[in-house]
C-alpha positions in Angstrom: 35.0 9.1 -4.0 37.3 6.8 -1.9 39.0 9.9 -0.4 35.8 11.4 0.6 34.6 8.3 2.3 38.0 7.8 4.0 38.1 11.3 5.2 34.6 11.2 6.5 35.4 7.9 8.3 38.6 9.4 9.8 36.8 12.4 11.0 34.3 10.3 13.1 35.1 9.6 16.8 36.4 6.1 17.5 33.2 4.7 18.9 31.4 5.7 15.7 34.2 4.3 13.6 33.6 1.0 15.4 29.9 1.1 14.5 30.7 1.8 10.9 33.1 -1.2 10.9 30.3 -3.5 12.4 27.8 -2.2 9.7 30.3 -3.0 6.9 30.7 -6.5 8.4 27.0 -6.9 8.5 26.7 -5.8 4.9 29.4 -8.4 3.8 27.7 -11.2 5.7 24.4 -10.2 4.1 25.9 -10.3 0.6 27.7 -13.7 1.3 24.4 -15.1 2.6 22.5 -13.9 -0.6 25.1 -15.5 -2.8 25.0 -18.8 -0.9 21.2 -19.1 -1.0 20.1 -20.7 -4.2 16.9 -19.6 -5.9 14.4 -22.4 -5.5 11.4 -22.6 -7.7 8.1 -22.5 -5.8 6.5 -25.9 -5.4 3.9 -26.5 -8.1 0.5 -27.2 -6.8 -1.7 -29.7 -8.5 -4.1 -28.4 -11.0 -7.7 -27.8 -9.8 -10.4 -29.6 -11.4 -14.0 -28.5 -11.7 -16.3 -30.4 -9.3 -13.4 -31.6 -7.1 -15.2 -30.2 -4.0 -18.5 -31.8 -4.7 -20.1 -33.1 -1.5 -17.6 -31.3 0.7 -20.2 -28.6 1.7 -23.9 -28.5 2.3 -26.3 -25.6 2.3 -29.2 -25.8 4.7 -32.7 -25.4 3.3 -33.3 -22.2 5.2 -30.1 -20.5 4.1 -31.9 -17.6 2.4 -34.4 -17.1 5.1 -34.0 -13.9 7.3 -32.2 -14.3 10.6 -34.2 -14.0 13.8 -31.5 -11.7 15.2 -32.4 -9.0 12.6 -36.3 -9.3 12.8 -36.5 -6.0 14.8 -34.9 -4.1 11.8 -37.2 -5.5 9.2 
């Protein structure tokens, strides 16, 4: 396999060889970056408790009444 890759690389024009070298450098930097980044556990959110939102919202008495905008369709 090495000979195949090297022969393909050698058959490319110089400007394309330069692009391949840049791409290889990019891949090495990406691997280096992934190794240096430690996997951090996601921050644990506090447990939700039933009723913790009580009083935060109010429903108007006419909530279920038909809207005036739709009277012509009824």
